Biopython code that builds the backbone (N, CA, C, O; Angstrom):
import numpy as np
from Bio.PDB.StructureBuilder import StructureBuilder

atoms = [
    (1, "MET", "N", (-5.049, -13.117, -11.295)),
    (1, "MET", "CA", (-4.119, -12.442, -10.432)),
    (1, "MET", "C", (-4.229, -12.957, -8.995)),
    (1, "MET", "O", (-3.208, -13.266, -8.381)),
    (2, "PHE", "N", (-5.439, -13.056, -8.446)),
    (2, "PHE", "CA", (-5.641, -13.555, -7.089)),
    (2, "PHE", "C", (-6.246, -14.950, -7.155)),
    (2, "PHE", "O", (-7.184, -15.188, -7.917)),
    (3, "ARG", "N", (-5.714, -15.871, -6.360)),
    (3, "ARG", "CA", (-6.280, -17.222, -6.311)),
    (3, "ARG", "C", (-5.987, -17.826, -4.945)),
    (3, "ARG", "O", (-5.027, -17.453, -4.271)),
    (4, "LEU", "N", (-6.837, -18.765, -4.556)),
    (4, "LEU", "CA", (-6.634, -19.446, -3.280)),
    (4, "LEU", "C", (-5.610, -20.555, -3.430)),
    (4, "LEU", "O", (-5.592, -21.272, -4.431)),
    (5, "GLN", "N", (-4.773, -20.686, -2.442)),
    (5, "GLN", "CA", (-3.824, -21.795, -2.329)),
    (5, "GLN", "C", (-4.225, -22.503, -1.034)),
    (5, "GLN", "O", (-3.660, -22.234, 0.026)),
    (6, "GLY", "N", (-5.192, -23.396, -1.122)),
    (6, "GLY", "CA", (-5.814, -23.943, 0.079)),
    (6, "GLY", "C", (-6.880, -22.963, 0.540)),
    (6, "GLY", "O", (-7.263, -22.072, -0.218)),
    (7, "SER", "N", (-7.362, -23.108, 1.749)),
    (7, "SER", "CA", (-8.427, -22.218, 2.227)),
    (7, "SER", "C", (-7.901, -21.055, 3.064)),
    (7, "SER", "O", (-8.664, -20.155, 3.416)),
    (8, "LYS", "N", (-6.605, -21.063, 3.389)),
    (8, "LYS", "CA", (-6.072, -20.048, 4.295)),
    (8, "LYS", "C", (-4.899, -19.255, 3.723)),
    (8, "LYS", "O", (-4.298, -18.437, 4.420)),
    (9, "THR", "N", (-4.579, -19.500, 2.457)),
    (9, "THR", "CA", (-3.462, -18.792, 1.831)),
    (9, "THR", "C", (-3.912, -18.206, 0.504)),
    (9, "THR", "O", (-4.542, -18.885, -0.307)),
    (10, "LEU", "N", (-3.585, -16.941, 0.293)),
    (10, "LEU", "CA", (-3.898, -16.246, -0.944)),
    (10, "LEU", "C", (-2.639, -16.161, -1.792)),
    (10, "LEU", "O", (-1.605, -15.678, -1.330)),
    (11, "ALA", "N", (-2.723, -16.627, -3.026)),
    (11, "ALA", "CA", (-1.614, -16.519, -3.977)),
    (11, "ALA", "C", (-1.912, -15.355, -4.912)),
    (11, "ALA", "O", (-3.007, -15.260, -5.465)),
    (12, "VAL", "N", (-0.938, -14.475, -5.085)),
    (12, "VAL", "CA", (-1.094, -13.319, -5.964)),
    (12, "VAL", "C", (-0.015, -13.394, -7.036)),
    (12, "VAL", "O", (1.178, -13.337, -6.738)),
    (13, "ASP", "N", (-0.449, -13.522, -8.284)),
    (13, "ASP", "CA", (0.484, -13.565, -9.408)),
    (13, "ASP", "C", (0.733, -12.138, -9.887)),
    (13, "ASP", "O", (-0.194, -11.448, -10.311)),
    (14, "LEU", "N", (1.981, -11.704, -9.817)),
    (14, "LEU", "CA", (2.351, -10.344, -10.203)),
    (14, "LEU", "C", (3.149, -10.369, -11.501)),
    (14, "LEU", "O", (4.012, -11.224, -11.700)),
    (15, "THR", "N", (2.849, -9.423, -12.371)),
    (15, "THR", "CA", (3.563, -9.298, -13.642)),
    (15, "THR", "C", (4.047, -7.865, -13.821)),
    (15, "THR", "O", (3.811, -7.243, -14.856)),
    (16, "GLY", "N", (4.725, -7.351, -12.803)),
    (16, "GLY", "CA", (5.218, -5.984, -12.854)),
    (16, "GLY", "C", (4.314, -4.987, -12.165)),
    (16, "GLY", "O", (4.695, -3.829, -11.994)),
    (17, "ASP", "N", (3.125, -5.406, -11.765)),
    (17, "ASP", "CA", (2.214, -4.515, -11.073)),
    (17, "ASP", "C", (2.453, -4.580, -9.569)),
    (17, "ASP", "O", (3.382, -5.247, -9.113)),
    (18, "ALA", "N", (1.618, -3.888, -8.799)),
    (18, "ALA", "CA", (1.797, -3.844, -7.345)),
    (18, "ALA", "C", (0.470, -4.097, -6.643)),
    (18, "ALA", "O", (-0.595, -3.789, -7.178)),
    (19, "VAL", "N", (0.542, -4.657, -5.446)),
    (19, "VAL", "CA", (-0.620, -4.841, -4.581)),
    (19, "VAL", "C", (-0.249, -4.366, -3.183)),
    (19, "VAL", "O", (0.928, -4.292, -2.830)),
    (20, "LYS", "N", (-1.259, -4.050, -2.404)),
    (20, "LYS", "CA", (-1.041, -3.686, -1.005)),
    (20, "LYS", "C", (-1.556, -4.818, -0.133)),
    (20, "LYS", "O", (-2.582, -5.430, -0.430)),
    (21, "ALA", "N", (-0.836, -5.089, 0.942)),
    (21, "ALA", "CA", (-1.199, -6.180, 1.844)),
    (21, "ALA", "C", (-0.887, -5.775, 3.277)),
    (21, "ALA", "O", (-0.076, -4.883, 3.522)),
    (22, "LYS", "N", (-1.536, -6.438, 4.206)),
    (22, "LYS", "CA", (-1.266, -6.202, 5.622)),
    (22, "LYS", "C", (0.196, -6.526, 5.921)),
    (22, "LYS", "O", (0.704, -7.576, 5.529)),
    (23, "ASN", "N", (0.856, -5.619, 6.611)),
    (23, "ASN", "CA", (2.258, -5.818, 6.956)),
    (23, "ASN", "C", (2.415, -7.101, 7.771)),
    (23, "ASN", "O", (1.704, -7.309, 8.753)),
    (24, "GLY", "N", (3.344, -7.954, 7.361)),
    (24, "GLY", "CA", (3.590, -9.203, 8.067)),
    (24, "GLY", "C", (2.782, -10.382, 7.579)),
    (24, "GLY", "O", (2.915, -11.481, 8.118)),
    (25, "SER", "N", (1.932, -10.183, 6.557)),
    (25, "SER", "CA", (1.088, -11.285, 6.088)),
    (25, "SER", "C", (1.747, -12.127, 4.996)),
    (25, "SER", "O", (1.225, -13.188, 4.654)),
    (26, "MET", "N", (2.871, -11.689, 4.442)),
    (26, "MET", "CA", (3.555, -12.447, 3.402)),
    (26, "MET", "C", (4.217, -13.657, 4.039)),
    (26, "MET", "O", (4.986, -13.528, 4.992)),
    (27, "VAL", "N", (3.911, -14.841, 3.502)),
    (27, "VAL", "CA", (4.499, -16.065, 4.052)),
    (27, "VAL", "C", (5.538, -16.685, 3.126)),
    (27, "VAL", "O", (6.399, -17.437, 3.583)),
    (28, "ALA", "N", (5.472, -16.381, 1.833)),
    (28, "ALA", "CA", (6.456, -16.908, 0.881)),
    (28, "ALA", "C", (6.307, -16.153, -0.433)),
    (28, "ALA", "O", (5.285, -15.517, -0.692)),
    (29, "TYR", "N", (7.347, -16.237, -1.254)),
    (29, "TYR", "CA", (7.243, -15.706, -2.607)),
    (29, "TYR", "C", (8.193, -16.453, -3.525)),
    (29, "TYR", "O", (9.178, -17.043, -3.082)),
    (30, "ASP", "N", (7.876, -16.416, -4.809)),
    (30, "ASP", "CA", (8.690, -17.061, -5.828)),
    (30, "ASP", "C", (8.832, -16.065, -6.971)),
    (30, "ASP", "O", (7.836, -15.693, -7.591)),
    (31, "GLY", "N", (10.038, -15.636, -7.253)),
    (31, "GLY", "CA", (10.272, -14.654, -8.299)),
    (31, "GLY", "C", (11.051, -13.470, -7.755)),
    (31, "GLY", "O", (11.741, -13.573, -6.741)),
    (32, "ARG", "N", (10.931, -12.351, -8.444)),
    (32, "ARG", "CA", (11.645, -11.132, -8.052)),
    (32, "ARG", "C", (10.633, -10.126, -7.516)),
    (32, "ARG", "O", (9.853, -9.556, -8.280)),
    (33, "MET", "N", (10.646, -9.911, -6.215)),
    (33, "MET", "CA", (9.690, -9.027, -5.555)),
    (33, "MET", "C", (10.425, -7.932, -4.796)),
    (33, "MET", "O", (11.563, -8.103, -4.359)),
    (34, "THR", "N", (9.743, -6.809, -4.655)),
    (34, "THR", "CA", (10.211, -5.763, -3.748)),
    (34, "THR", "C", (9.087, -5.489, -2.765)),
    (34, "THR", "O", (7.909, -5.537, -3.121)),
    (35, "PHE", "N", (9.455, -5.204, -1.536)),
    (35, "PHE", "CA", (8.500, -4.967, -0.460)),
    (35, "PHE", "C", (8.779, -3.594, 0.127)),
    (35, "PHE", "O", (9.914, -3.280, 0.488)),
    (36, "LYS", "N", (7.729, -2.773, 0.222)),
    (36, "LYS", "CA", (7.886, -1.425, 0.750)),
    (36, "LYS", "C", (6.858, -1.213, 1.856)),
    (36, "LYS", "O", (5.654, -1.301, 1.614)),
    (37, "LYS", "N", (7.330, -0.936, 3.062)),
    (37, "LYS", "CA", (6.423, -0.669, 4.177)),
    (37, "LYS", "C", (5.769, 0.684, 3.964)),
    (37, "LYS", "O", (6.435, 1.664, 3.629)),
    (38, "MET", "N", (4.461, 0.729, 4.162)),
    (38, "MET", "CA", (3.710, 1.970, 3.999)),
    (38, "MET", "C", (2.888, 2.199, 5.251)),
    (38, "MET", "O", (2.528, 1.258, 5.957)),
    (39, "SER", "N", (2.598, 3.456, 5.514)),
    (39, "SER", "CA", (1.698, 3.771, 6.622)),
    (39, "SER", "C", (0.937, 5.027, 6.267)),
    (39, "SER", "O", (1.478, 5.939, 5.641)),
    (40, "GLY", "N", (-0.315, 5.073, 6.667)),
    (40, "GLY", "CA", (-1.143, 6.227, 6.382)),
    (40, "GLY", "C", (-0.622, 7.467, 7.084)),
    (40, "GLY", "O", (-0.108, 7.387, 8.200)),
    (41, "GLY", "N", (-0.755, 8.613, 6.431)),
    (41, "GLY", "CA", (-0.328, 9.870, 7.027)),
    (41, "GLY", "C", (1.142, 10.162, 6.835)),
    (41, "GLY", "O", (1.615, 11.214, 7.263)),
    (42, "GLY", "N", (1.878, 9.267, 6.209)),
    (42, "GLY", "CA", (3.296, 9.501, 5.982)),
    (42, "GLY", "C", (4.149, 8.992, 7.121)),
    (42, "GLY", "O", (3.653, 8.411, 8.086)),
    (43, "GLU", "N", (5.431, 9.221, 6.989)),
    (43, "GLU", "CA", (6.394, 8.773, 7.988)),
    (43, "GLU", "C", (6.697, 9.912, 8.964)),
    (43, "GLU", "O", (6.247, 11.041, 8.773)),
    (44, "GLY", "N", (7.446, 9.610, 9.984)),
    (44, "GLY", "CA", (7.908, 10.625, 10.920)),
    (44, "GLY", "C", (6.847, 11.071, 11.904)),
    (44, "GLY", "O", (5.812, 10.425, 12.063)),
    (45, "LEU", "N", (7.122, 12.191, 12.565)),
    (45, "LEU", "CA", (6.244, 12.713, 13.616)),
    (45, "LEU", "C", (4.869, 13.085, 13.074)),
    (45, "LEU", "O", (3.849, 12.776, 13.691)),
    (46, "ARG", "N", (4.841, 13.748, 11.921)),
    (46, "ARG", "CA", (3.556, 14.146, 11.349)),
    (46, "ARG", "C", (2.691, 12.918, 11.041)),
    (46, "ARG", "O", (1.494, 12.917, 11.327)),
    (47, "GLY", "N", (3.294, 11.879, 10.462)),
    (47, "GLY", "CA", (2.557, 10.654, 10.176)),
    (47, "GLY", "C", (2.046, 9.990, 11.438)),
    (47, "GLY", "O", (0.921, 9.492, 11.470)),
    (48, "MET", "N", (2.877, 9.979, 12.489)),
    (48, "MET", "CA", (2.466, 9.380, 13.754)),
    (48, "MET", "C", (1.262, 10.119, 14.329)),
    (48, "MET", "O", (0.312, 9.491, 14.797)),
    (49, "VAL", "N", (1.300, 11.452, 14.296)),
    (49, "VAL", "CA", (0.186, 12.252, 14.821)),
    (49, "VAL", "C", (-1.073, 12.007, 13.992)),
    (49, "VAL", "O", (-2.158, 11.848, 14.551)),
    (50, "THR", "N", (-0.938, 11.974, 12.670)),
    (50, "THR", "CA", (-2.091, 11.720, 11.797)),
    (50, "THR", "C", (-2.712, 10.362, 12.089)),
    (50, "THR", "O", (-3.933, 10.251, 12.200)),
    (51, "ARG", "N", (-1.879, 9.319, 12.215)),
    (51, "ARG", "CA", (-2.407, 7.983, 12.516)),
    (51, "ARG", "C", (-3.089, 7.958, 13.875)),
    (51, "ARG", "O", (-4.126, 7.315, 14.037)),
    (52, "ARG", "N", (-2.519, 8.647, 14.845)),
    (52, "ARG", "CA", (-3.104, 8.684, 16.188)),
    (52, "ARG", "C", (-4.462, 9.380, 16.157)),
    (52, "ARG", "O", (-5.409, 8.914, 16.790)),
    (53, "LEU", "N", (-4.568, 10.495, 15.423)),
    (53, "LEU", "CA", (-5.822, 11.247, 15.356)),
    (53, "LEU", "C", (-6.911, 10.499, 14.594)),
    (53, "LEU", "O", (-8.089, 10.600, 14.939)),
    (54, "THR", "N", (-6.533, 9.758, 13.574)),
    (54, "THR", "CA", (-7.529, 9.040, 12.772)),
    (54, "THR", "C", (-7.824, 7.651, 13.311)),
    (54, "THR", "O", (-8.738, 6.984, 12.828)),
    (55, "GLY", "N", (-7.071, 7.206, 14.298)),
    (55, "GLY", "CA", (-7.285, 5.884, 14.868)),
    (55, "GLY", "C", (-6.722, 4.765, 14.015)),
    (55, "GLY", "O", (-7.023, 3.595, 14.249)),
    (56, "GLU", "N", (-5.909, 5.111, 13.026)),
    (56, "GLU", "CA", (-5.335, 4.090, 12.146)),
    (56, "GLU", "C", (-4.263, 3.321, 12.887)),
    (56, "GLU", "O", (-3.335, 3.918, 13.433)),
    (57, "GLN", "N", (-4.377, 2.018, 12.911)),
    (57, "GLN", "CA", (-3.429, 1.172, 13.625)),
    (57, "GLN", "C", (-2.681, 0.223, 12.698)),
    (57, "GLN", "O", (-1.521, -0.104, 12.950)),
    (58, "MET", "N", (-3.338, -0.223, 11.625)),
    (58, "MET", "CA", (-2.755, -1.253, 10.780)),
    (58, "MET", "C", (-1.778, -0.650, 9.769)),
    (58, "MET", "O", (-2.107, 0.309, 9.071)),
    (59, "THR", "N", (-0.593, -1.212, 9.702)),
    (59, "THR", "CA", (0.349, -0.801, 8.672)),
    (59, "THR", "C", (0.242, -1.762, 7.500)),
    (59, "THR", "O", (-0.062, -2.943, 7.671)),
    (60, "VAL", "N", (0.492, -1.249, 6.329)),
    (60, "VAL", "CA", (0.426, -2.067, 5.125)),
    (60, "VAL", "C", (1.757, -2.002, 4.392)),
    (60, "VAL", "O", (2.593, -1.136, 4.652)),
    (61, "MET", "N", (1.930, -2.931, 3.479)),
    (61, "MET", "CA", (3.118, -2.925, 2.638)),
    (61, "MET", "C", (2.676, -2.993, 1.187)),
    (61, "MET", "O", (1.602, -3.502, 0.866)),
    (62, "GLU", "N", (3.526, -2.469, 0.322)),
    (62, "GLU", "CA", (3.286, -2.566, -1.109)),
    (62, "GLU", "C", (4.241, -3.608, -1.666)),
    (62, "GLU", "O", (5.449, -3.540, -1.442)),
    (63, "VAL", "N", (3.696, -4.561, -2.385)),
    (63, "VAL", "CA", (4.491, -5.632, -2.986)),
    (63, "VAL", "C", (4.424, -5.456, -4.495)),
    (63, "VAL", "O", (3.340, -5.337, -5.067)),
    (64, "SER", "N", (5.578, -5.440, -5.133)),
    (64, "SER", "CA", (5.607, -5.318, -6.589)),
    (64, "SER", "C", (6.676, -6.243, -7.144)),
    (64, "SER", "O", (7.569, -6.691, -6.425)),
    (65, "GLY", "N", (6.570, -6.517, -8.427)),
    (65, "GLY", "CA", (7.576, -7.354, -9.064)),
    (65, "GLY", "C", (6.984, -8.361, -10.022)),
    (65, "GLY", "O", (5.881, -8.187, -10.540)),
    (66, "GLN", "N", (7.742, -9.418, -10.243)),
    (66, "GLN", "CA", (7.353, -10.483, -11.161)),
    (66, "GLN", "C", (7.426, -11.812, -10.423)),
    (66, "GLN", "O", (8.469, -12.158, -9.869)),
    (67, "GLY", "N", (6.335, -12.550, -10.412)),
    (67, "GLY", "CA", (6.313, -13.843, -9.744)),
    (67, "GLY", "C", (5.034, -14.035, -8.958)),
    (67, "GLY", "O", (4.016, -13.410, -9.253)),
    (68, "THR", "N", (5.086, -14.893, -7.963)),
    (68, "THR", "CA", (3.925, -15.190, -7.124)),
    (68, "THR", "C", (4.269, -14.930, -5.670)),
    (68, "THR", "O", (5.317, -15.351, -5.179)),
    (69, "CYS", "N", (3.374, -14.231, -4.989)),
    (69, "CYS", "CA", (3.545, -13.935, -3.568)),
    (69, "CYS", "C", (2.375, -14.581, -2.819)),
    (69, "CYS", "O", (1.238, -14.548, -3.289)),
    (70, "TYR", "N", (2.657, -15.158, -1.671)),
    (70, "TYR", "CA", (1.651, -15.871, -0.881)),
    (70, "TYR", "C", (1.415, -15.135, 0.433)),
    (70, "TYR", "O", (2.359, -14.745, 1.118)),
    (71, "PHE", "N", (0.135, -14.951, 0.774)),
    (71, "PHE", "CA", (-0.244, -14.215, 1.974)),
    (71, "PHE", "C", (-1.171, -15.052, 2.849)),
    (71, "PHE", "O", (-1.989, -15.820, 2.342)),
    (72, "ALA", "N", (-1.040, -14.900, 4.157)),
    (72, "ALA", "CA", (-1.945, -15.524, 5.127)),
    (72, "ALA", "C", (-1.955, -14.640, 6.365)),
    (72, "ALA", "O", (-0.977, -13.949, 6.651)),
    (73, "ASP", "N", (-3.060, -14.663, 7.096)),
    (73, "ASP", "CA", (-3.176, -13.844, 8.302)),
    (73, "ASP", "C", (-3.766, -14.671, 9.435)),
    (73, "ASP", "O", (-4.969, -14.935, 9.452)),
    (74, "ARG", "N", (-2.935, -15.077, 10.370)),
    (74, "ARG", "CA", (-3.344, -15.793, 11.578)),
    (74, "ARG", "C", (-4.241, -16.992, 11.290)),
    (74, "ARG", "O", (-5.190, -17.245, 12.033)),
    (75, "ALA", "N", (-3.957, -17.722, 10.238)),
    (75, "ALA", "CA", (-4.698, -18.933, 9.852)),
    (75, "ALA", "C", (-6.189, -18.678, 9.637)),
    (75, "ALA", "O", (-7.011, -19.570, 9.847)),
    (76, "SER", "N", (-6.539, -17.453, 9.217)),
    (76, "SER", "CA", (-7.937, -17.120, 8.927)),
    (76, "SER", "C", (-8.356, -17.693, 7.581)),
    (76, "SER", "O", (-7.546, -17.792, 6.660)),
    (77, "GLU", "N", (-9.625, -18.068, 7.476)),
    (77, "GLU", "CA", (-10.179, -18.524, 6.203)),
    (77, "GLU", "C", (-10.273, -17.331, 5.255)),
    (77, "GLU", "O", (-10.531, -16.207, 5.685)),
    (78, "ILE", "N", (-10.065, -17.580, 3.970)),
    (78, "ILE", "CA", (-10.110, -16.526, 2.957)),
    (78, "ILE", "C", (-11.268, -16.792, 2.013)),
    (78, "ILE", "O", (-11.473, -17.923, 1.573)),
    (79, "ASN", "N", (-12.024, -15.747, 1.704)),
    (79, "ASN", "CA", (-13.103, -15.819, 0.721)),
    (79, "ASN", "C", (-12.798, -14.825, -0.386)),
    (79, "ASN", "O", (-12.620, -13.637, -0.119)),
    (80, "LEU", "N", (-12.734, -15.295, -1.625)),
    (80, "LEU", "CA", (-12.534, -14.411, -2.764)),
    (80, "LEU", "C", (-13.883, -13.901, -3.240)),
    (80, "LEU", "O", (-14.847, -14.662, -3.334)),
    (81, "VAL", "N", (-13.945, -12.620, -3.538)),
    (81, "VAL", "CA", (-15.162, -12.000, -4.047)),
    (81, "VAL", "C", (-14.839, -11.412, -5.413)),
    (81, "VAL", "O", (-13.968, -10.549, -5.525)),
    (82, "ALA", "N", (-15.526, -11.869, -6.448)),
    (82, "ALA", "CA", (-15.299, -11.366, -7.803)),
    (82, "ALA", "C", (-16.038, -10.044, -7.980)),
    (82, "ALA", "O", (-17.226, -9.944, -7.675)),
    (83, "LEU", "N", (-15.335, -9.037, -8.470)),
    (83, "LEU", "CA", (-15.928, -7.732, -8.748)),
    (83, "LEU", "C", (-15.948, -7.529, -10.254)),
    (83, "LEU", "O", (-14.998, -7.892, -10.948)),
    (84, "HIS", "N", (-17.019, -6.954, -10.754)),
    (84, "HIS", "CA", (-17.152, -6.715, -12.189)),
    (84, "HIS", "C", (-17.372, -5.230, -12.419)),
    (84, "HIS", "O", (-18.058, -4.574, -11.636)),
    (85, "GLY", "N", (-16.804, -4.705, -13.470)),
    (85, "GLY", "CA", (-16.954, -3.292, -13.779)),
    (85, "GLY", "C", (-15.861, -2.476, -13.124)),
    (85, "GLY", "O", (-14.843, -3.012, -12.687)),
    (86, "ASP", "N", (-16.083, -1.171, -13.062)),
    (86, "ASP", "CA", (-15.095, -0.272, -12.462)),
    (86, "ASP", "C", (-15.048, -0.470, -10.964)),
    (86, "ASP", "O", (-16.082, -0.486, -10.296)),
    (87, "THR", "N", (-13.844, -0.620, -10.438)),
    (87, "THR", "CA", (-13.674, -0.802, -8.995)),
    (87, "THR", "C", (-12.644, 0.149, -8.461)),
    (87, "THR", "O", (-12.364, 0.145, -7.262)),
]
sb = StructureBuilder()
sb.init_structure("model")
sb.init_model(0)
sb.init_chain("A")
sb.init_seg("    ")
for serial, (resi, resn, name, xyz) in enumerate(atoms, 1):
    if name == "N":
        sb.init_residue(resn, " ", resi, " ")
    sb.init_atom(name, np.array(xyz, "f"), 0.0, 1.0, " ", f" {name:<3s}", serial, name[0])
structure = sb.get_structure()
C-alpha cells in the first residue's frame, strides 16, 4: 500500500480504502480519487474554538478511491517504518 517513489515522495496504492494525509501534500494522482478536507473538532465556530483550545494547527485531508496517490512535504526525506501486529 505505501512505497517510496524516490526519497522524497510517498506513493500510496488505494483499492477503495482511505488514508489521511497532511492537507496540501498531494502532488499527483493516477486513477479515481476523492479528496475531503478534514479538521479536528469539526467545522464552523465550535470546531475553530476546539482547535484553538487544543493548539491543533495542522489540517488533514482524507483521500479515498482506486489508483495511486503521491505525497510530498516541502522536499523532506521520507522514512518508511514497517509495523507488525495490531496497529
